[in-house]
C-alpha positions in Angstrom: 0.4 0.0 -0.3 1.2 3.3 -1.1 2.1 5.8 2.1 1.5 9.3 2.7 4.8 9.3 5.0 7.2 6.8 4.4 10.0 6.4 6.9 13.0 4.2 7.4 15.1 3.4 11.0 18.9 2.5 10.7 18.8 2.9 14.3 15.8 0.7 15.9 17.7 -2.2 15.3 21.4 -1.9 15.0 22.7 -3.4 11.6 19.7 -2.9 9.9 17.6 -0.9 7.9 13.6 -1.0 8.7 10.5 0.8 8.2 9.5 2.4 11.0 5.6 0.6 11.4 7.2 -2.7 11.7 9.3 -2.1 14.5 7.8 -2.3 17.9 8.7 1.3 19.3 8.6 4.7 18.9 11.2 6.8 16.6 11.2 10.0 15.3 13.1 10.1 11.9 14.3 13.8 11.1 15.5 13.9 7.5 18.1 15.8 5.9 15.2 18.6 4.0 13.8 19.1 7.9 16.9 19.5 9.4 17.2 22.9 6.8 13.9 23.9 7.3 14.0 23.8 11.4 17.8 24.4 12.1 18.1 28.2 12.3 20.9 28.5 14.9 21.9 25.2 15.9 21.5 21.4 15.6 19.4 21.1 18.8 16.5 22.9 16.8 15.7 19.7 15.1 13.5 19.1 17.8 11.0 21.7 17.1 7.6 20.0 15.5 8.0 16.3 16.3 5.9 14.1 19.0 7.7 13.2 22.2 10.4 15.2 22.2 11.4 19.2 23.0 14.0 21.9 22.9 15.8 22.7 25.4 17.7 26.2 25.1 20.1 27.2 28.1 21.8 30.2 25.9 21.6 31.1 22.0 24.6 28.6 22.0 24.3 25.5 24.3 21.2 23.7 24.9 19.6 20.3 24.3 16.7 18.3 23.6 14.0 16.6 25.9 13.0 12.7 24.9 9.8 12.0 26.7 10.2 14.3 29.3 13.7 13.8 30.3 17.3 15.5 29.3 20.6 15.8 30.2 22.3 12.8 31.4 19.2 10.8 31.0 19.3 11.0 27.0 22.1 9.8 25.7 23.9 11.3 21.8 25.6 9.0 19.0 27.0 10.1 16.4 27.2 7.0 13.8 26.4 4.5 16.6 29.7 5.9 18.0 28.8 7.4 21.8 29.4 10.7 21.8 27.7 11.7 25.3 30.3 11.8 28.4 30.4 11.3 31.7 31.5 15.1 32.3 28.0 16.0 30.7 25.7 18.4 32.6 22.9 17.1 34.3 20.2 19.5 32.7 21.7 20.2 29.2 24.4 18.9 27.0 26.9 21.5 26.1 28.3 19.7 23.0 25.3 19.0 21.3 25.1 22.1 18.9 28.7 21.8 18.3 27.9 18.9 16.0 26.5 21.6 12.8 23.3 21.1 10.9 24.9 21.0 7.8 27.3 17.7 9.1 24.2 15.6 9.5 21.8 13.4 7.0 19.6 12.6 9.6 18.5 12.5 13.1 16.7 9.9 14.9 15.3 10.1 18.1 14.5 6.5 19.9 11.7 7.1 22.5 12.0 5.3 26.0 14.2 3.5 27.5 17.1 2.0 25.4 19.6 1.2 27.9 19.6 -2.9 27.0 21.3 -1.7 22.9 22.5 1.7 23.9 24.1 1.4 27.3 23.9 3.7 30.0 21.7 7.2 30.3 19.3 6.3 28.1 16.7 6.7 30.6 14.5 8.7 28.2 15.8 7.7 24.7 18.7 8.0 22.8 19.3 10.5 19.8 21.3 9.4 17.2 23.2 11.8 14.6 24.1 10.1 11.4 26.7 12.3 9.2 26.8 12.9 5.6 28.3 10.2 3.7 29.7 9.9 -0.3 27.3 8.6 -2.7 27.5 4.8 -3.2 30.1 3.4 -5.2 30.2 3.1 -8.8 28.7 6.3 -9.8 30.7 8.3 -12.6 33.7 9.9 -10.6 32.5 13.6 -11.1 32.6 16.2 -7.5 29.5 17.2 -6.1 28.3 19.3 -3.8 26.6 22.1 -2.6 26.9 25.8 -0.8 24.1 27.0 1.4 23.8 30.5 3.5 21.4 31.6 5.4 20.2 34.7 7.3 18.0 35.4 10.2 17.0 38.4 11.4 16.1 37.5 14.8 19.8 37.5 16.2 21.2 39.5 12.6 23.5 35.5 11.8 25.0 35.2 8.7 26.3 31.7 8.0 27.3 29.6 5.6 28.2 25.9 4.7 29.9 23.7 1.5 29.4 20.3 1.1 31.4 19.0 -1.5 31.7 14.9 -2.2 33.6 12.8 -5.0 33.0 8.9 -5.3 34.5 6.4 -8.0 34.0 2.6 -8.5 35.3 1.6 -4.8 36.4 4.9 -2.9 34.4 8.2 -2.0 35.1 11.1 0.4 32.6 14.0 1.7 34.0 16.9 2.9 31.8 19.7 4.8 32.8 23.1 6.0 30.5 25.4 8.1 30.2 28.6 10.2 28.2 31.2 11.3 28.0 34.6 13.5 25.0 35.1 15.9 24.7 38.6 16.7 22.4 39.7 19.8 18.5 38.4 19.9 15.4 40.2 19.6 13.3 38.2 21.9 9.4 38.7 21.6 7.9 42.4 21.7 11.5 43.3 22.8 11.2 42.2 26.4 13.1 40.0 28.1 10.9 38.4 30.6 13.4 37.1 33.4 15.6 40.0 33.4 17.5 40.7 36.4 15.8 44.3 36.6 12.7 42.3 36.3 13.1 39.5 38.7 15.1 41.5 41.5 13.8 45.6 41.1 10.5 44.6 38.9 11.2 47.0 36.5 10.8 46.6 32.5 13.8 45.0 30.7 14.0 48.2 28.8 15.5 49.8 31.6 18.9 48.0 30.5 18.4 46.5 26.9 17.5 48.1 23.6 15.3 45.2 22.9 17.8 43.0 21.9 19.8 41.1 24.7 23.3 41.8 25.2 26.0 38.9 25.6 23.8 36.7 23.3 26.1 36.6 20.4 28.4 34.0 19.3 30.7 32.1 16.5 30.9 28.9 15.5 32.7 27.4 12.7 33.6 23.7 11.7 34.3 21.1 9.2 33.8 17.5 8.6 35.1 14.9 6.5 33.8 11.4 5.6 36.0 8.4 3.7 34.2 5.3 2.8 36.7 2.5 0.5 35.4 -1.0 -0.5 38.2 -3.3 -1.0 36.3 -6.0 -1.5 32.5 -6.3 -2.2 31.9 -7.9 1.1 34.0 -5.2 3.1 34.2 -1.6 3.8 36.6 0.8 6.0 35.3 4.0 6.6 36.8 6.7 8.6 35.5 9.9 9.9 36.6 13.4 11.5 34.8 16.3 12.6 36.3 19.6 14.3 34.3 22.3 15.8 34.6 25.6 17.6 32.4 28.1 19.5 34.1 31.5 20.6 31.8 34.2 22.6 29.1 32.5 24.0 28.1 33.3 27.0 25.7 32.0 29.8 23.0 35.2 29.3 21.1 33.6 32.2 23.4 34.1 34.9 24.2 37.8 33.5 21.6 40.2 33.1 19.3 37.7 31.6 18.9 36.2 35.5 21.6 36.7 38.1 22.6 40.2 37.3 26.2 38.6 37.4 29.2 40.5 35.4 31.0 37.5 34.2 29.6 34.2 32.8 31.7 33.4 29.9 31.6 30.2 28.0 35.2 30.1 26.3 36.8 28.2 23.6 34.1 25.5 23.3 36.2 22.7 21.2 34.7 19.3 19.6 37.2 16.8 18.3 35.3 13.2 17.5 36.8 10.7 15.0 36.3 7.0 13.9 37.5 4.4 12.2 35.1 1.7 11.1 35.9 -1.5 10.0 32.7 -3.8 8.1 32.3 -7.1 6.5 29.2 -9.5 5.6 29.6 -13.2 5.4 32.4 -13.2 7.8 32.5 -17.1 9.1 29.1 -18.4 10.5 28.3 -14.1 10.6 26.2 -12.2 8.3 27.3 -8.9 9.0 30.5 -7.7 11.5 31.9 -4.5 12.5 34.4 -3.2 14.7 34.8 0.6 15.3 37.3 2.7 17.3 36.8 5.9 18.3 38.6 9.4 19.5 36.3 12.0 21.2 37.7 15.2 23.0 35.4 17.8 24.0 37.0 21.4 25.9 35.8 24.2 27.2 36.2 27.0 29.5 33.9 28.5 32.1 34.8 31.7 33.5 32.6 32.8 36.6 31.8 35.9 38.5 29.0 35.4 41.7 27.8 37.8 44.0 24.7 38.7 42.0 27.0 41.4 40.3 29.7 41.8 42.7 32.8 43.2 41.2 35.3 42.4 44.1 34.0 38.6 43.9 36.8 36.6 42.8 36.9 35.4 39.2 36.8 31.9 38.3 38.0 30.2 35.4 37.2 26.2 35.0 38.7 24.9 32.2 38.0 21.1 31.4 38.8 18.7 28.7 37.2 15.5 29.1 39.0 12.5 26.5 37.3 9.7 25.7 38.6 6.1 23.6 36.2 3.8 22.6 36.2 0.0 21.0 33.1 -1.3 19.6 32.2 -4.4 17.9 29.1 -6.0 16.7 27.9 -9.0 14.9 24.5 -10.0 13.2 23.4 -13.9 12.0 19.8 -14.1 10.0 18.8 -17.7 10.6 16.0 -17.5 8.6 13.5 -14.5 7.0 12.0 -15.0 10.3 14.5 -15.3 13.0 17.8 -12.9 13.3 20.0 -12.2 16.4 22.9 -9.5 16.6 25.3 -9.2 19.8 28.1 -7.0 20.3 29.9 -5.1 23.2 31.6 -1.5 23.8 34.2 0.0 26.0 34.7 3.9 26.6 37.5 5.1 28.6 37.3 8.5 30.0 39.5 11.3 31.6 39.1 14.7 32.4 41.9 17.5 32.8 40.2 20.1 35.0 42.8 22.9 36.5 41.0 25.4 37.8 41.9 29.0 39.3 40.5 32.1 41.2 41.8 36.0 40.3 40.9 38.3 42.7 39.5 41.5 40.8 41.4 44.4 43.0 44.9 42.6 43.0 44.8 40.4 39.7 46.3 37.9 41.9 45.6 34.1 41.2 44.8 31.0 43.4 44.5 27.9 42.4 41.1 26.6 43.7 39.2 22.8 43.5 37.6 22.8 39.5 34.1 21.5 38.9 35.0 17.6 38.8 38.4 16.5 40.5 41.2 16.8 38.1 42.4 13.7 36.0 39.5 12.0 37.3 38.8 9.1 35.1 35.9 6.6 34.0 35.1 3.9 32.5 31.9 2.5 30.6 30.6 -0.6 28.8 28.4 -3.7 28.3 27.8 -6.1 26.0 24.4 -6.9 24.7 22.1 -9.2 22.7 19.0 -9.2 20.8 16.7 -11.4 18.8 14.2 -11.3 16.1 11.3 -13.4 15.6 8.2 -13.4 13.2 6.3 -16.1 14.9 3.7 -15.7 11.7 4.8 -14.1 8.5 4.1 -10.4 8.2 1.8 -10.7 11.1 3.4 -10.8 14.1 7.1 -9.9 14.8 8.7 -10.0 18.0 12.2 -8.2 19.4 13.8 -8.9 22.8 17.4 -7.7 24.1 19.6 -8.3 27.1 22.8 -6.4 28.3 25.1 -6.5 31.1 26.4 -2.8 31.9 29.0 -2.0 34.2 31.1 1.5 35.1 33.9 3.0 37.6 34.7 6.1 38.3 38.1 7.3 40.4 39.2 10.3 41.3 42.7 10.2 43.5 43.7 13.0 46.1 47.3 12.6 44.9 46.3 14.6 41.9 45.4 17.4 43.8 47.5 20.5 44.1 48.1 21.5 47.7 46.9 24.5 48.7 47.7 25.9 52.7 48.7 22.5 53.2 45.8 20.5 52.7 44.6 18.7 49.4 41.5 20.0 47.4 39.6 16.6 47.6 40.0 13.2 48.9 40.2 9.5 47.2 36.7 9.0 45.9 36.0 5.8 43.8 32.7 4.0 42.7 31.8 0.6 40.4 28.7 -0.4 39.6 26.7 -2.8 37.0 23.4 -3.7 35.9 21.3 -5.8 33.8 18.9 -3.8 31.2 16.0 -5.3 28.7 13.6 -4.5 26.4 11.0 -6.4 24.8 8.5 -6.1 22.0 5.8 -6.6 19.6 3.9 -5.7 16.6 0.9 -7.3 15.2 -0.5 -6.3 12.2 -4.2 -5.9 13.2 -5.2 -5.5 9.1 -3.3 -3.7 5.9 -2.2 -0.9 7.1 -2.7 -1.1 10.7 -0.1 -2.0 13.3 -0.3 -2.6 17.0 2.9 -2.2 19.1 4.0 -2.6 22.7 7.1 -3.0 24.6 8.8 -3.0 28.1 12.0 -2.2 28.3 14.2 -1.1 31.4 16.8 1.9 31.4 20.2 2.3 33.8 22.2 5.3 34.1 25.5 5.0 35.8 26.2 8.1 38.2 28.5 10.0 36.0 31.3 12.2 37.2 29.3 15.2 37.3 26.9 13.2 40.0 30.2 11.9 41.9 32.5 14.9 42.0 30.5 18.2 41.0 31.5 21.3 43.2 30.7 24.5 42.1 28.0 27.1 40.3 26.2 25.0 37.7 23.0 25.7 36.1 20.6 25.1 38.8 22.7 26.9 41.7 25.6 26.2 43.7 26.5 22.2 44.2 28.5 20.5 46.7 29.5 16.5 46.1 28.7 14.0 48.8 32.9 13.4 49.8 32.7 17.3 50.4 30.5 17.5 52.7 32.0 14.2 54.7 31.7 14.5 58.5 30.0 18.0 58.4 26.5 16.1 59.5 25.2 17.1 55.9 21.3 15.8 55.6 19.1 15.8 52.7 16.3 18.7 52.4 12.8 18.1 51.7 13.0 20.5 48.6 15.5 22.4 46.5 14.2 25.3 47.9 14.5 27.8 50.9 11.4 26.2 52.5 13.1 22.7 52.9 13.7 21.0 56.2 15.5 18.2 57.1 14.3 14.5 56.1 16.8 12.8 58.5 18.9 11.0 55.6 22.4 11.5 55.3 24.5 12.7 52.3 26.0 10.1 50.8 27.4 8.9 47.6 24.6 8.4 44.7 24.0 4.8 43.2 22.4 4.2 39.7 19.4 5.4 39.0 16.8 2.5 36.6 13.4 2.6 35.1 11.3 0.3 34.0 8.7 1.6 31.3 5.7 0.6 29.6 4.5 1.5 25.9 1.0 0.9 23.8 0.5 2.3 20.3 -1.3 1.9 17.3 -0.3 3.2 13.7 -2.1 3.2 10.6 -1.5 4.4 6.9 -3.7 4.5 4.0 -3.5 6.3 0.6 -4.8 9.5 2.0 -3.6 9.4 5.5 -0.7 8.2 8.3 -1.4 8.6 11.9 -0.1 6.9 15.0 -1.0 7.3 18.9 1.2 5.7 21.7 0.7 6.4 25.3 3.4 5.2 28.0 4.3 4.9 31.6 8.4 6.0 32.8 9.2 4.4 36.3 12.0 5.8 37.4 13.5 4.2 40.5 16.2 5.6 42.6 15.8 9.0 40.8 18.8 11.4 41.1 17.7 14.5 41.8 19.3 17.8 43.6 17.8 18.7 46.7 19.0 21.2 49.3 21.8 20.8 51.9 21.4 20.7 55.4 24.0 22.0 58.2 23.8 21.5 61.6 23.4 25.2 63.1 26.8 27.5 62.7 27.9 26.3 59.7 28.3 30.4 58.8 31.7 30.9 57.9 32.6 27.6 57.3 33.6 27.0 53.7 32.3 24.7 50.8 34.9 24.6 48.0 36.2 28.4 47.6 33.4 29.6 48.8 32.0 30.6 52.5 29.0 29.8 53.8 27.4 33.2 54.2 23.7 32.8 55.5 22.0 29.7 57.2 18.3 29.6 57.7 16.6 28.1 61.2 15.9 24.6 59.2 19.4 24.6 58.2 19.2 25.2 54.6 22.7 27.4 54.1 23.3 30.3 51.1 26.9 31.0 49.5 27.3 34.4 47.9 28.0 32.6 44.6 24.1 31.7 44.1 20.9 33.6 45.2 19.2 30.1 46.1 20.3 27.4 48.9 23.1 25.3 47.9 22.4 21.6 46.5 23.5 18.5 47.0 22.5 15.6 44.4 20.9 12.4 45.8 18.7 9.1 45.2 16.0 11.2 46.8 13.0 8.9 45.5 11.5 7.5 42.5 9.4 9.4 39.7 7.1 8.7 37.3 6.4 10.4 33.9 3.4 9.3 31.5 2.4 10.5 28.1 0.5 10.6 25.0 1.9 11.2 21.5 0.1 11.4 18.1 0.8 12.4 14.6 -0.7 12.4 11.9 -0.6 13.4 8.4 -3.6 13.4 5.6 -4.0 14.3 2.1 -6.5 17.2 1.7 -6.2 17.1 -2.2 -3.9 16.9 -4.5 -1.8 19.4 -3.7 -2.5 20.1 0.1 -1.6 18.1 2.8 -2.7 18.1 6.9 -0.4 17.3 9.5 -0.4 17.9 13.5 1.9 16.9 16.4 0.9 16.6 20.0 2.3 15.8 23.0 1.1 15.4 26.9 3.3 14.5 29.9 2.7 14.6 33.2 5.7 14.0 35.8 5.6 13.3 39.7 6.6 11.7 42.5 4.6 8.6 43.5 5.0 9.1 47.3 3.6 13.0 47.6 2.0 13.6 43.8 4.5 16.5 43.2 6.7 17.6 40.6 9.9 15.5 41.0 13.3 17.8 41.4 14.9 16.4 38.3 16.8 18.8 36.3 15.3 20.3 33.1 11.9 20.2 34.8 8.9 18.9 32.3 8.0 20.4 28.8 4.1 21.3 29.2 1.6 19.9 26.8 2.4 21.2 23.0 1.1 20.5 20.0 1.7 21.7 16.0 -1.1 22.1 13.2 0.9 22.7 9.1 -1.1 23.0 6.1 1.0 22.6 3.4 0.9 23.4 -0.3 2.7 21.9 -2.8 2.5 22.8 -6.9 2.4 19.5 -8.9 5.9 20.5 -10.5 7.6 20.9 -6.9 9.0 24.2 -8.0 7.1 25.8 -4.9 5.7 25.1 -1.5 3.9 26.8 1.1 3.5 26.4 4.8 1.5 27.9 7.5 1.9 26.8 11.1 0.8 27.1 14.6 2.8 25.9 17.5 0.7 26.0 21.0 1.5 24.8 24.2 -0.4 25.0 27.6 0.0 26.7 30.6 2.6 24.5 32.8 1.8 24.9 36.5 3.3 21.6 37.8 6.9 23.3 38.6 9.3 21.2 41.1 10.7 23.3 43.7 14.1 23.5 41.6 12.0 24.5 38.7 10.8 27.4 40.8 14.7 28.3 42.1 16.1 28.1 38.6 16.8 31.6 37.2 15.3 30.4 34.2 12.0 29.0 34.9 10.5 30.2 38.0 13.6 33.0 38.9 13.2 33.0 43.0 14.1 36.1 44.6 14.7 36.6 48.2 15.5 39.6 50.5 18.6 38.9 50.4 19.3 38.1 46.7 17.2 41.6 46.1 19.8 43.4 48.5 22.5 41.8 46.6 21.7 42.8 43.8 20.6 46.4 44.8 24.1 47.0 46.3 26.2 45.2 43.4 24.8 44.6 40.0 22.5 47.2 39.9 24.8 49.7 41.5 27.2 49.0 39.1 25.2 49.2 36.2 24.4 53.2 37.0 20.4 52.3 38.7 21.5 52.9 41.8 22.2 56.7 43.2 23.6 58.2 46.8 20.6 59.1 48.9 20.7 62.7 50.9 23.9 62.1 52.6 25.7 62.1 48.9 27.2 58.9 49.4 26.9 55.7 47.5 26.9 52.1 49.1 24.9 53.7 52.5 21.1 53.0 53.9 19.8 55.5 51.8 21.2 54.5 48.4 18.0 54.8 46.3 17.1 53.0 42.6 17.3 56.2 40.1 14.1 54.7 38.3 12.1 55.1 41.4 13.3 56.8 43.8 12.9 54.1 46.4 15.1 52.7 49.1 15.8 49.3 49.1 13.2 48.3 52.0 10.8 49.7 49.8 12.0 47.9 46.8 11.8 44.4 48.7 8.3 45.2 50.0 6.7 46.3 46.1 8.6 42.8 45.1 7.7 40.5 47.2 5.1 42.4 49.7 5.3 43.6 52.8 6.7 40.9 55.4 6.9 38.1 52.4 11.0 36.5 52.4 10.8 35.2 49.0 8.8 34.2 46.2 9.4 33.3 42.8 8.8 35.5 39.3 6.6 33.2 37.5 4.8 30.6 39.9 4.2 29.4 36.1 5.3 29.2 32.9 2.9 30.7 30.8 1.3 29.2 27.9 1.3 30.5 24.2 0.4 30.5 20.4 2.4 31.2 17.8 1.7 31.9 14.0 4.8 30.6 10.8 5.2 30.3 7.5 7.6 29.1 5.7 7.7 28.4 1.9 10.5 27.3 -0.7 11.0 28.3 -4.4 13.0 26.2 -7.0 15.0 28.8 -8.7 16.5 26.5 -11.5 17.6 22.8 -11.7 20.7 23.5 -8.8 19.0 26.5 -6.9 16.4 27.2 -4.2 15.2 29.3 -1.6 13.7 28.6 1.4 12.0 31.6 3.1 10.6 31.4 6.4 8.5 34.2 8.7 8.3 32.9 12.5 6.2 34.2 15.6 4.5 36.5 13.5 2.3 37.7 16.3 5.6 38.7 18.1 4.7 36.6 21.1 7.2 36.7 24.0 7.8 33.2 25.5 9.8 30.4 26.8 10.4 26.5 27.6 11.1 25.1 30.5 14.5 25.8 31.9 15.1 27.9 28.7 18.0 30.6 29.7 16.2 33.4 27.6 13.0 33.6 26.0 12.3 32.8 22.4 13.5 35.1 18.9 10.8 37.6 18.4 9.0 38.1 14.8 12.0 37.1 12.2 12.6 36.5 8.7 14.5 33.7 7.9 16.2 33.5 4.6 18.5 29.8 3.2 19.7 29.8 -0.7 21.2 26.5 -1.7 23.3 26.3 -4.9 24.2 22.8 -6.2 26.8 21.5 -8.4 
């Protein structure tokens, strides 16, 4: 039967290409043309307009992708089957995802639901598979072919270009790609920054400090990729791949005027070097297919931060990190009959991190050694082995898949690797070794021609990362400490991540693995005039690693956590440091979390030239003990959907597609979400005072009172003539100590339209008008508002 939407996945079953309709799991297949249409600035934007996945954007340059409500280190990422995620990955984002340029990628496949049985640790929410562009198949005419692509976006006044060129001969092919872009400052909807520090702490509009475009949101990115295929015989192939990418000038806007009001929050020298060498062979002994791969993955960054809500005298902290991973993989496949085959394989990844760190006194320019986010020279080992079988008990009617995997990981940080500061080492010896068995089982039943029912159950596993085990310092959620850093201090876990937390009585101990059990049931139907699918799922995350407030015994003020001195302590034991406005946090296996959801897509033909498409996703996360949202980093996206109508001329020279994007109001925010500067943007009388005396004063928003001296009790906010106590009462209310700026994330609807025009046999142009109504909005855990009304133009020339 001819389908309106035909999709093939090559990652759901490693080593096999299969129709999406024939498998027992949910997969998003995002092809090359969709990548060109959606990725206007960064790769993560391909998540738009897909069911079950959402965009997470911490800053213009860095972000991530939610898969079934989970993101960051609960979703692993692969490039051509090589693990791209590392154990140094931060919890709520993927710093290096956008270092892979969209022009280098042929397709993106997102496997929704726990997938640890095939792809190992971290696939609690799912797995993202990036498939690079490959040379044309052998046997072509030996000509050089390629394309030149250039684009402009008025939202951030960005300009960029990419050049892709390939050559293929009888047994050899090479593909080369170069790309670069310069993004300037971003204009959000209505030219308003909803989470601006002056709005958060002073209750004033962002126009007081911006001209409609957000300062510190510009960046430059450039890089290249080369892939070579050599086919020495009819049954063997050798593939070599290398990509290099760099991002300069990025900043964490949410830590600057976009949230905390700090003066320095740089993302310097983000660099990626990823390479692999793969040997593939068919008919190797009793095996039908065999492959072996070696990979090298180096990810480098330097974070430069100054805290204190804009305190110009606070130490400027430099945190350099370079994580290097060497990987070995092997897999094989044997087809016993048309209705039965098995595959098996294994891999090991060997990671190490260099993380020297120092702080500079801005007054004296004297530098001092400090502990980095993760102990320097820490190492991490991870890997496993899997076995998978596919059987068709009833040919072309019933197909079942089952897989099992043994996974393990180990971590070690050595005290002898620590420099001595004032006679003391900066970290103790620390280690952890864990292993687990995971599985996945599913079946797809053909009820009739063009109608399939599918179901699956799977177990996910995430070994604690270096980030979970060793983080000490400022992160996206606030200031964190690791269990070993508060050993002997009588530390306990708080009941929430907010200022209202009380001690649970549970001591702070090293975290353990988190696991999940997921169940899914779905229906797929395809006809000549429409394709549709509907699925429901439940994901039970057990031993969920969450961030909670650190509780210390009374008298903690003056003690040190890393290079920060505890500056305040609530009667409940919650403590604060100058680097962050919210309570100090600690990671713990706090409890369980449940995420359930409904996912739906529809594509229908309304006429010869018109198609209608809808996408809908609804998620809900809860702590089964309390019913409240769990403190999982990144929060949970709200129910949202898309409606698209595409008109395409019969000669394919022109198409037009208006579309709506709608998201509901998200009121189910966890205590971590409410404290997060990017979401709830909690503020207290203390944080208002700190910004007033520091960031606001440095930026010229505060002047002296009647005594004519700045820095005294009668200082005034120049825009309103108010003193500090008057501002605190107006922003929070009389007698209120703290409150979020946004107790919920507002819903929104945007109208957009895009069109494609073929200018000839070798030229085409893509034009898009987005957020036509100039709506101001943002998603959960976004570090900046979405672009306002904008024009995007992409031109391509093929040769």
